GUTIDO-951544 format. One line per 4 residues: number of its first residue (from 1); their letters; for each residue x, y, z of N, C-alpha, C, O. Coordinates in steps of 0.05 Angstrom, whole numbers, plus 5000, padded with zeros to 4 digits. Layout:
% GUTIDO-951544
NUM = A = X:Y:Z:X:Y:Z:X:Y:Z:X:Y:Z | ...
//
This chain:
% GUTIDO-951544
1 = MSTT = 5289:6384:1581:5286:6421:1582:5293:6427:1602:5291:6411:1620 | 5305:6456:1606:5311:6470:1624:5292:6487:1633:5271:6490:1620 | 5298:6499:1658:5267:6512:1674:5260:6537:1655:5239:6550:1654 | 5283:6542:1640:5276:6570:1630:5256:6563:1603:5234:6571:1594
5 = NLKY = 5276:6542:1596:5255:6537:1566:5232:6522:1572:5217:6517:1553 | 5223:6510:1603:5203:6494:1599:5182:6519:1606:5160:6521:1595 | 5190:6535:1620:5167:6563:1617:5153:6567:1600:5129:6568:1596 | 5181:6572:1582:5171:6584:1553:5152:6571:1539:5132:6582:1528
9 = YNTA = 5158:6543:1541:5146:6524:1525:5115:6523:1544:5092:6526:1534 | 5119:6520:1567:5089:6508:1575:5073:6544:1578:5050:6542:1587 | 5081:6566:1573:5069:6586:1560:5053:6591:1542:5031:6604:1544 | 5070:6576:1515:5061:6574:1497:5037:6553:1493:5017:6559:1480
13 = INAA = 5041:6528:1505:5013:6510:1503:4990:6526:1512:4970:6528:1498 | 4992:6538:1540:4976:6558:1549:4960:6567:1530:4936:6564:1527 | 4977:6580:1517:4964:6602:1500:4959:6593:1472:4955:6611:1456 | 4958:6575:1464:4953:6552:1433:4925:6539:1448:4906:6538:1434
17 = QSGD = 4922:6530:1472:4889:6531:1478:4881:6549:1494:4864:6542:1511 | 4889:6577:1494:4865:6590:1490:4864:6608:1467:4855:6630:1466 | 4874:6597:1453:4868:6609:1423:4882:6631:1415:4876:6643:1394 | 4903:6637:1431:4914:6657:1428:4951:6653:1413:4974:6656:1422
21 = IPAA = 4940:6646:1384:4966:6635:1371:4995:6658:1364:5019:6654:1360 | 4984:6677:1365:5011:6697:1362:5025:6698:1386:5049:6695:1383 | 5015:6702:1414:5022:6697:1436:5045:6665:1436:5068:6662:1445 | 5027:6647:1422:5044:6626:1428:5063:6616:1410:5079:6597:1413
25 = RTAI = 5059:6633:1390:5091:6629:1366:5109:6656:1396:5125:6644:1411 | 5108:6676:1401:5123:6685:1413:5143:6672:1430:5168:6671:1429 | 5123:6660:1448:5123:6641:1474:5144:6619:1458:5160:6610:1474 | 5148:6611:1438:5152:6578:1427:5181:6591:1422:5202:6584:1435
29 = ESAL = 5178:6613:1399:5212:6626:1386:5230:6632:1418:5254:6627:1419 | 5216:6642:1439:5237:6646:1460:5252:6615:1467:5276:6610:1469 | 5225:6595:1470:5242:6575:1474:5260:6561:1464:5273:6543:1474 | 5259:6574:1431:5272:6552:1419:5299:6577:1414:5315:6574:1396
33 = TEDP = 5299:6595:1430:5326:6609:1425:5336:6607:1453:5357:6619:1457 | 5324:6593:1478:5334:6594:1501:5350:6561:1485:5375:6558:1487 | 5336:6541:1472:5353:6517:1472:5348:6513:1448:5329:6498:1447 | 5356:6520:1426:5355:6505:1387:5341:6473:1388:5322:6465:1375
37 = NDVQ = 5356:6456:1408:5357:6427:1396:5335:6417:1412:5334:6392:1414 | 5313:6433:1428:5299:6414:1440:5279:6411:1420:5268:6427:1405 | 5276:6380:1425:5245:6375:1402:5228:6381:1405:5215:6391:1387 | 5215:6376:1436:5190:6386:1438:5182:6419:1422:5162:6423:1408
41 = SWQL = 5199:6437:1429:5192:6458:1428:5192:6456:1388:5175:6464:1371 | 5208:6447:1385:5204:6452:1343:5184:6439:1335:5176:6442:1311 | 5170:6420:1355:5143:6404:1350:5118:6424:1353:5098:6423:1338 | 5122:6439:1370:5104:6463:1375:5101:6480:1359:5079:6491:1353
45 = YGVV = 5122:6484:1349:5130:6512:1328:5115:6507:1303:5103:6523:1290 | 5119:6473:1298:5113:6465:1272:5079:6466:1271:5067:6468:1249 | 5066:6464:1297:5035:6464:1302:5025:6490:1298:5005:6494:1284 | 5043:6514:1314:5035:6533:1310:5040:6553:1291:5029:6575:1292
49 = LNAL = 5060:6545:1271:5060:6561:1247:5041:6548:1223:5037:6561:1203 | 5025:6516:1226:5005:6517:1210:4987:6533:1215:4979:6550:1198 | 4972:6527:1248:4951:6548:1255:4963:6577:1240:4946:6591:1228 | 4984:6583:1240:4977:6612:1228:4984:6624:1192:4989:6646:1182
53 = GETE = 4979:6589:1182:4981:6588:1152:5007:6589:1143:5011:6593:1119 | 5031:6585:1161:5049:6587:1147:5063:6559:1146:5079:6546:1161 | 5050:6553:1118:5061:6513:1119:5085:6512:1113:5099:6494:1123 | 5097:6531:1093:5124:6525:1086:5148:6524:1104:5169:6511:1101
57 = KAEK = 5142:6545:1126:5159:6544:1159:5150:6522:1176:5164:6510:1191 | 5130:6518:1173:5127:6491:1191:5131:6469:1183:5134:6452:1199 | 5131:6461:1151:5149:6440:1141:5171:6443:1152:5173:6427:1171 | 5195:6461:1150:5223:6464:1160:5220:6450:1194:5233:6433:1206
61 = AVAK = 5195:6467:1203:5202:6460:1233:5201:6430:1235:5219:6418:1248 | 5178:6414:1221:5176:6385:1222:5203:6365:1215:5212:6345:1226 | 5213:6383:1187:5239:6370:1184:5265:6373:1209:5286:6359:1211 | 5257:6390:1224:5281:6400:1242:5274:6382:1261:5295:6372:1269
65 = VKEL = 5254:6370:1274:5244:6352:1283:5251:6322:1284:5256:6307:1303 | 5248:6316:1252:5255:6293:1243:5288:6289:1247:5299:6270:1256 | 5299:6310:1238:5335:6318:1248:5341:6308:1278:5361:6297:1286 | 5327:6312:1288:5333:6324:1319:5327:6291:1328:5341:6286:1348
69 = GVSE = 5313:6270:1319:5298:6254:1324:5279:6254:1355:5284:6268:1375 | 5259:6236:1351:5224:6239:1360:5221:6216:1382:5211:6194:1375 | 5228:6220:1403:5214:6195:1425:5182:6195:1414:5172:6215:1405 | 5165:6163:1418:5143:6154:1409:5129:6176:1434:5114:6192:1423
73 = ADEL = 5130:6179:1452:5115:6201:1477:5108:6224:1461:5085:6233:1457 | 5138:6234:1452:5142:6264:1434:5111:6256:1412:5089:6265:1420 | 5111:6245:1396:5107:6239:1374:5077:6239:1381:5062:6251:1366 | 5064:6225:1407:5046:6225:1410:5026:6259:1423:5003:6267:1417
77 = IMKA = 5046:6270:1439:5049:6297:1442:5039:6312:1425:5021:6328:1426 | 5053:6308:1408:5051:6328:1376:5027:6319:1360:5016:6336:1345 | 5020:6300:1362:4997:6288:1351:4964:6302:1371:4941:6304:1362 | 4973:6307:1393:4953:6313:1412:4954:6353:1398:4935:6364:1387
81 = ADAI = 4975:6362:1403:4979:6384:1402:4959:6387:1371:4940:6402:1371 | 4966:6372:1347:4955:6376:1321:4929:6376:1327:4917:6397:1320 | 4915:6358:1339:4884:6348:1347:4866:6377:1354:4849:6390:1342 | 4883:6379:1384:4876:6410:1387:4871:6426:1370:4848:6434:1369
85 = GQNK = 4887:6435:1354:4886:6454:1330:4861:6446:1315:4854:6466:1303 | 4849:6431:1310:4831:6419:1298:4804:6412:1310:4783:6404:1300 | 4810:6420:1338:4779:6418:1364:4782:6393:1354:4772:6389:1332 | 4794:6378:1365:4787:6338:1361:4802:6335:1391:4825:6327:1395
89 = FGVA = 4782:6342:1414:4790:6342:1441:4798:6307:1452:4814:6301:1470 | 4783:6290:1436:4772:6262:1447:4802:6258:1438:4818:6252:1456 | 4809:6262:1418:4838:6241:1397:4859:6257:1414:4878:6243:1419 | 4861:6281:1425:4881:6296:1432:4887:6283:1468:4909:6277:1479
93 = ITCY = 4863:6283:1478:4857:6269:1510:4874:6246:1511:4894:6243:1525 | 4864:6227:1491:4870:6195:1482:4910:6192:1479:4924:6178:1493 | 4920:6210:1458:4947:6214:1452:4961:6229:1476:4984:6222:1482 | 4946:6251:1490:4962:6256:1518:4965:6231:1536:4986:6225:1546
97 = EDAL = 4938:6215:1540:4935:6191:1560:4965:6166:1549:4981:6155:1564 | 4963:6164:1526:4987:6146:1522:5008:6159:1517:5029:6147:1512 | 5008:6181:1518:5046:6191:1521:5048:6187:1549:5067:6171:1552 | 5036:6194:1574:5031:6192:1594:5046:6169:1603:5066:6171:1617
101 = ELEP = 5034:6144:1592:5037:6114:1601:5058:6116:1591:5065:6095:1602 | 5084:6124:1573:5102:6117:1563:5126:6130:1578:5149:6122:1581 | 5112:6156:1588:5129:6175:1605:5112:6191:1620:5106:6214:1613 | 5102:6176:1649:5085:6188:1661:5106:6213:1685:5094:6225:1704
105 = NRPE = 5129:6217:1681:5147:6231:1701:5141:6258:1692:5157:6273:1703 | 5123:6275:1674:5128:6294:1657:5109:6314:1652:5090:6313:1636 | 5118:6339:1675:5092:6356:1680:5080:6369:1663:5057:6374:1670 | 5085:6374:1650:5086:6398:1620:5065:6373:1613:5041:6381:1613
109 = VYVS = 5067:6353:1609:5053:6337:1593:5022:6336:1614:5002:6342:1601 | 5019:6332:1630:5004:6335:1655:4984:6366:1651:4959:6366:1653 | 5000:6389:1644:4987:6414:1648:4970:6410:1611:4946:6413:1606 | 4986:6405:1597:4964:6400:1568:4943:6381:1568:4919:6383:1561
113 = YALA = 4957:6360:1577:4926:6346:1592:4898:6351:1600:4876:6346:1591 | 4907:6365:1624:4890:6381:1642:4870:6401:1617:4847:6396:1611 | 4881:6419:1608:4872:6433:1594:4853:6420:1572:4831:6431:1568 | 4858:6403:1560:4848:6389:1550:4827:6371:1545:4814:6363:1525
117 = LMQG = 4828:6363:1583:4803:6353:1586:4777:6376:1596:4752:6376:1598 | 4792:6389:1598:4774:6413:1610:4767:6420:1577:4742:6420:1578 | 4772:6424:1555:4759:6426:1543:4742:6410:1521:4727:6417:1503 | 4751:6383:1532:4737:6364:1531:4715:6365:1546:4698:6369:1528
121 = NYPS = 4706:6364:1559:4681:6365:1583:4686:6348:1600:4667:6335:1609 | 4713:6343:1610:4711:6332:1631:4730:6349:1655:4754:6344:1657 | 4714:6370:1671:4718:6383:1698:4733:6373:1713:4753:6386:1716 | 4729:6347:1727:4740:6329:1745:4761:6319:1743:4781:6321:1757
125 = DAEE = 4757:6306:1717:4787:6293:1710:4814:6308:1704:4837:6303:1708 | 4796:6334:1692:4816:6359:1684:4822:6371:1715:4846:6367:1719 | 4813:6378:1729:4819:6384:1759:4847:6370:1770:4870:6378:1775 | 4836:6349:1769:4847:6323:1779:4884:6322:1766:4904:6321:1780
129 = AADK = 4883:6322:1741:4906:6324:1723:4920:6358:1732:4943:6361:1740 | 4903:6375:1728:4921:6397:1742:4927:6391:1774:4951:6395:1778 | 4917:6386:1789:4932:6379:1810:4963:6358:1816:4981:6362:1831 | 4960:6338:1800:4971:6327:1790:4996:6343:1785:5013:6345:1802
133 = AVEM = 5000:6357:1758:5021:6373:1750:5034:6388:1769:5058:6388:1772 | 5013:6405:1787:5040:6417:1813:5038:6403:1841:5036:6413:1863 | 5039:6381:1835:5049:6364:1855:5081:6352:1845:5102:6347:1856 | 5069:6352:1813:5104:6352:1798:5116:6368:1796:5141:6364:1796
137 = APDD = 5106:6393:1793:5124:6422:1793:5116:6448:1806:5112:6470:1797 | 5116:6438:1830:5096:6462:1848:5118:6496:1844:5110:6518:1852 | 5141:6494:1832:5155:6520:1827:5144:6523:1791:5160:6535:1777 | 5119:6513:1779:5122:6515:1745:5096:6528:1749:5077:6518:1760
141 = ASAW = 5096:6556:1737:5070:6577:1737:5052:6561:1722:5031:6550:1727 | 5063:6562:1704:5044:6540:1676:5029:6523:1688:5005:6524:1680 | 5034:6503:1712:5006:6486:1721:4998:6494:1737:4979:6481:1746 | 5003:6519:1753:4983:6533:1771:4966:6547:1751:4944:6551:1761
145 = YAKG = 4967:6556:1730:4961:6568:1712:4934:6555:1713:4913:6563:1721 | 4942:6527:1700:4922:6519:1691:4903:6503:1707:4881:6494:1700 | 4919:6500:1736:4899:6492:1754:4872:6514:1761:4848:6510:1766 | 4884:6531:1760:4869:6558:1765:4847:6570:1737:4831:6588:1738
149 = RIQR = 4853:6557:1722:4838:6579:1700:4817:6546:1703:4793:6551:1701 | 4822:6516:1707:4798:6498:1710:4776:6510:1734:4752:6513:1733 | 4792:6514:1754:4782:6515:1783:4755:6545:1774:4732:6543:1783 | 4761:6571:1756:4747:6585:1752:4723:6583:1731:4701:6594:1730
153 = LRGH = 4737:6563:1714:4718:6548:1689:4689:6528:1713:4664:6529:1711 | 4705:6512:1733:4676:6498:1747:4667:6516:1770:4653:6506:1789 | 4675:6550:1770:4659:6558:1783:4676:6563:1811:4666:6577:1829 | 4700:6552:1815:4705:6551:1839:4728:6583:1840:4752:6580:1837
157 = KVEA = 4717:6608:1845:4722:6622:1838:4753:6638:1860:4774:6649:1854 | 4742:6632:1882:4762:6639:1910:4788:6621:1903:4808:6636:1901 | 4792:6602:1899:4801:6572:1898:4822:6586:1870:4846:6592:1868 | 4801:6586:1852:4818:6598:1832:4834:6619:1825:4850:6619:1806
161 = LASL = 4828:6644:1845:4846:6664:1846:4874:6661:1863:4895:6673:1858 | 4869:6643:1884:4892:6637:1892:4909:6625:1879:4932:6633:1877 | 4899:6604:1867:4921:6585:1842:4934:6610:1820:4957:6608:1811 | 4918:6633:1812:4928:6644:1793:4950:6655:1802:4973:6653:1793
165 = KKAI = 4939:6671:1825:4963:6691:1833:4988:6677:1843:5011:6687:1846 | 4979:6651:1848:5012:6633:1850:5031:6639:1832:5053:6651:1834 | 5014:6627:1807:5022:6633:1781:5040:6652:1774:5063:6651:1764 | 5021:6676:1782:5034:6705:1779:5054:6714:1800:5067:6734:1794
169 = ELQG = 5059:6702:1822:5082:6701:1830:5104:6690:1820:5123:6702:1809 | 5102:6664:1826:5121:6648:1801:5132:6661:1772:5155:6665:1768 | 5113:6668:1756:5124:6685:1733:5109:6706:1732:5085:6705:1726 | 5123:6731:1737:5098:6756:1733:5102:6761:1708:5098:6785:1704
173 = TLVL = 5110:6747:1684:5096:6762:1656:5079:6744:1647:5072:6746:1623 | 5068:6719:1664:5041:6704:1652:5023:6720:1649:5010:6724:1670 | 5015:6736:1622:4992:6749:1619:4968:6733:1620:4947:6746:1619 | 4968:6715:1622:4944:6697:1624:4924:6689:1647:4901:6684:1651
177 = ARYE = 4947:6691:1660:4943:6680:1691:4940:6710:1700:4931:6711:1723 | 4945:6739:1688:4936:6767:1705:4908:6770:1689:4890:6784:1697 | 4904:6753:1663:4869:6765:1648:4851:6743:1668:4827:6750:1673 | 4860:6722:1677:4840:6707:1683:4837:6714:1723:4820:6704:1738
181 = CGMI = 4853:6730:1730:4851:6741:1758:4835:6771:1761:4825:6783:1780 | 4837:6780:1725:4815:6803:1729:4788:6798:1724:4769:6812:1731 | 4788:6778:1712:4757:6766:1704:4741:6755:1733:4719:6763:1742 | 4756:6736:1741:4747:6741:1772:4738:6755:1786:4715:6753:1795
185 = LAEM = 4756:6775:1791:4759:6808:1810:4734:6815:1800:4717:6818:1818 | 4725:6820:1775:4706:6827:1764:4676:6824:1772:4659:6840:1781 | 4676:6792:1764:4651:6782:1777:4649:6777:1802:4627:6767:1808 | 4670:6783:1823:4663:6778:1849:4665:6815:1863:4670:6820:1886
189 = GELE = 4662:6837:1839:4649:6853:1843:4679:6878:1855:4679:6901:1862 | 4697:6862:1852:4728:6885:1854:4738:6891:1834:4754:6879:1820 | 4724:6916:1830:4728:6925:1809:4760:6938:1801:4772:6937:1779 | 4768:6950:1825:4787:6961:1823:4808:6949:1820:4824:6954:1802
193 = AALE = 4813:6924:1843:4831:6908:1832:4831:6889:1797:4849:6883:1781 | 4807:6884:1796:4804:6875:1769:4815:6895:1747:4827:6884:1728 | 4813:6918:1746:4818:6946:1724:4857:6937:1729:4871:6930:1710 | 4868:6941:1759:4892:6934:1760:4906:6912:1742:4927:6919:1730
197 = CFEQ = 4897:6890:1739:4895:6863:1726:4895:6864:1696:4910:6851:1682 | 4879:6880:1689:4872:6889:1661:4899:6902:1646:4915:6895:1630 | 4892:6930:1666:4919:6942:1656:4933:6938:1659:4951:6952:1650 | 4944:6911:1676:4973:6907:1668:4981:6887:1646:5002:6884:1633
201 = VLVD = 4963:6876:1645:4957:6855:1609:4957:6883:1590:4969:6877:1570 | 4952:6898:1590:4954:6927:1562:4992:6938:1566:5008:6944:1548 | 4997:6937:1592:5025:6947:1591:5044:6926:1571:5057:6933:1551 | 5041:6899:1581:5054:6882:1558:5041:6876:1545:5060:6868:1532
205 = HPED = 5014:6869:1525:5002:6876:1509:4986:6895:1505:4963:6894:1512 | 5001:6922:1490:4974:6944:1485:4952:6944:1470:4934:6962:1470 | 4954:6920:1452:4932:6917:1433:4920:6888:1434:4908:6878:1415 | 4925:6876:1462:4905:6859:1461:4871:6860:1470:4860:6865:1491
209 = QNAI = 4863:6854:1445:4828:6868:1452:4815:6854:1462:4791:6859:1456 | 4817:6835:1480:4798:6821:1500:4809:6845:1525:4790:6855:1538 | 4830:6853:1531:4830:6866:1557:4833:6893:1557:4840:6908:1575 | 4825:6900:1526:4818:6936:1526:4789:6936:1525:4776:6957:1524
213 = EAKA = 4775:6906:1525:4743:6914:1516:4737:6911:1544:4722:6927:1555 | 4750:6885:1557:4754:6890:1589:4753:6912:1600:4730:6917:1607 | 4771:6930:1605:4778:6952:1616:4755:6976:1615:4746:6992:1631 | 4749:6968:1583:4732:6993:1580:4703:6985:1597:4692:7004:1607
217 = AILA = 4690:6960:1600:4671:6950:1614:4669:6952:1652:4651:6952:1670 | 4698:6953:1650:4694:6961:1691:4702:6990:1689:4699:7002:1710 | 4711:7004:1669:4700:7028:1671:4680:7030:1663:4671:7027:1686 | 4663:7032:1652:4636:7039:1656:4620:7036:1669:4604:7053:1678
221 = KMEE = 4626:6997:1678:4612:7004:1699:4614:7017:1728:4595:7025:1741 | 4644:7017:1738:4645:7035:1752:4639:7061:1753:4635:7069:1775 | 4637:7079:1732:4628:7107:1729:4587:7100:1733:4571:7119:1736 | 4580:7078:1732:4553:7071:1734:4545:7073:1758:4522:7080:1763
225 = LNS = 4563:7066:1774:4564:7056:1806:4567:7082:1817:4553:7088:1836 | 4585:7101:1806:4587:7126:1824:4570:7154:1815:4574:7177:1822 | 4547:7143:1795:4536:7161:1781:4509:7165:1802:4492:7182:1796
//
């Protein structure tokens, strides 16, 4: 998987695991434009299409996976993605662990594994897996995003902010990282900086309801403090 394709793929994984399926679709379609013969991207595309209810297109994506051929590890990764779509995080975690036993040198799998562990309520193991992803791929924005998100959810705001800023430095278009930064800054009372984060999210995604609501809440808080 090329560096550019990997960035799109990881962005799609992050979006899917955060529940933003339309953003996941956009990212994975970009990955397939970059490399139309990448099996992992076609696997994820099928999962995303199923989540959107586009079963006919999903079946075509699965057929493409079979046409290209798939390794045992990739089959496990596809099963993990399906399990996450059904909120079966224990199943997903087991699949990722089995995949990593077969192919341990894949940082993108550690990213997905880390986020699944966090959703499965294994915070310490999740941060350890994210650290491993960053160690293996220090220039991968998605690895830093996963680490920052997990740190934020664990209440480690300062460390999370540093990780998320690193993700943005590596990939300025990583909207999820900007959103997480905005949430942390708002919690820390740095409202101007938080507002800037959400405004940047809205530049890229003007209809993002969460960002719209977050911006409105910050403006209301600022008005309250100034009154």
